[in-house]
MIKOLSE-342724 format. One record per residue (C-alpha): x, y, z. Coordinates in steps of 0.02 Angstrom, whole numbers, plus 50000, padded with zeros to 5 digits. Each point is the difference from the previous one (the first is absolute). Last residue first. Layout:
# residues N
{{X, Y, Z}} ...
This chain:
# residues 69
{{47439, 50065, 50334}} {{50134, 49970, 49864}} {{50173, 49986, 50072}} {{50122, 50133, 49938}} {{50140, 49954, 49884}} {{50181, 50054, 50029}} {{50084, 50043, 49840}} {{50059, 50175, 50062}} {{50109, 49913, 50135}} {{50002, 50087, 50167}} {{50144, 50124, 50030}} {{50085, 49996, 50168}} {{50171, 49975, 49925}} {{50001, 50023, 49812}} {{49996, 49840, 49902}} {{50121, 49974, 49857}} {{50094, 49860, 50095}} {{50166, 49917, 49985}} {{50072, 49977, 50172}} {{50173, 50070, 50025}} {{50158, 50034, 49898}} {{50041, 49817, 49981}} {{50183, 49970, 50020}} {{50103, 49920, 49861}} {{50109, 49861, 50065}} {{50185, 50039, 49997}} {{50116, 49876, 49908}} {{50172, 49975, 50073}} {{50167, 50062, 49950}} {{50186, 49950, 49985}} {{49973, 49810, 50024}} {{50061, 49957, 49827}} {{49834, 49925, 49951}} {{49915, 50159, 50062}} {{50113, 50109, 49899}} {{49967, 49894, 49843}} {{49812, 50006, 50028}} {{50004, 50185, 50009}} {{50100, 50008, 49834}} {{49866, 49906, 49916}} {{49853, 50080, 50081}} {{50048, 50181, 49964}} {{50057, 50100, 50154}} {{49919, 50098, 50134}} {{50083, 50058, 50163}} {{49990, 49973, 50189}} {{50144, 50046, 50115}} {{50042, 49871, 50128}} {{50184, 49994, 49964}} {{50048, 50161, 49907}} {{49978, 50030, 49813}} {{50149, 50096, 49926}} {{49963, 50159, 49909}} {{49986, 50031, 49812}} {{49825, 49923, 49984}} {{49902, 49841, 49973}} {{50066, 49954, 49827}} {{50175, 50038, 50065}} {{49993, 49862, 50132}} {{50118, 50029, 50140}} {{49970, 49881, 50145}} {{50034, 50000, 50188}} {{49934, 49838, 50076}} {{49826, 49921, 50035}} {{49912, 50121, 49888}} {{49811, 49998, 50002}} {{49910, 49971, 49835}} {{49847, 50056, 49905}} {{49973, 49921, 49835}} 
């Protein structure tokens, strides 16, 4: 689960350095929920990386049918 620290934290599973307030980090769900319940962190919503499309810009679809004349 992705979290954002509300206070300075030191979690050895995340790394050897302290986590600063506002810093984002990942942690397993059980430990993450514990930090959230204690008010030490908040969950960060995953951001979409953009529209999902396999179309190339400006290209017409190859499955387009032509009208019979």
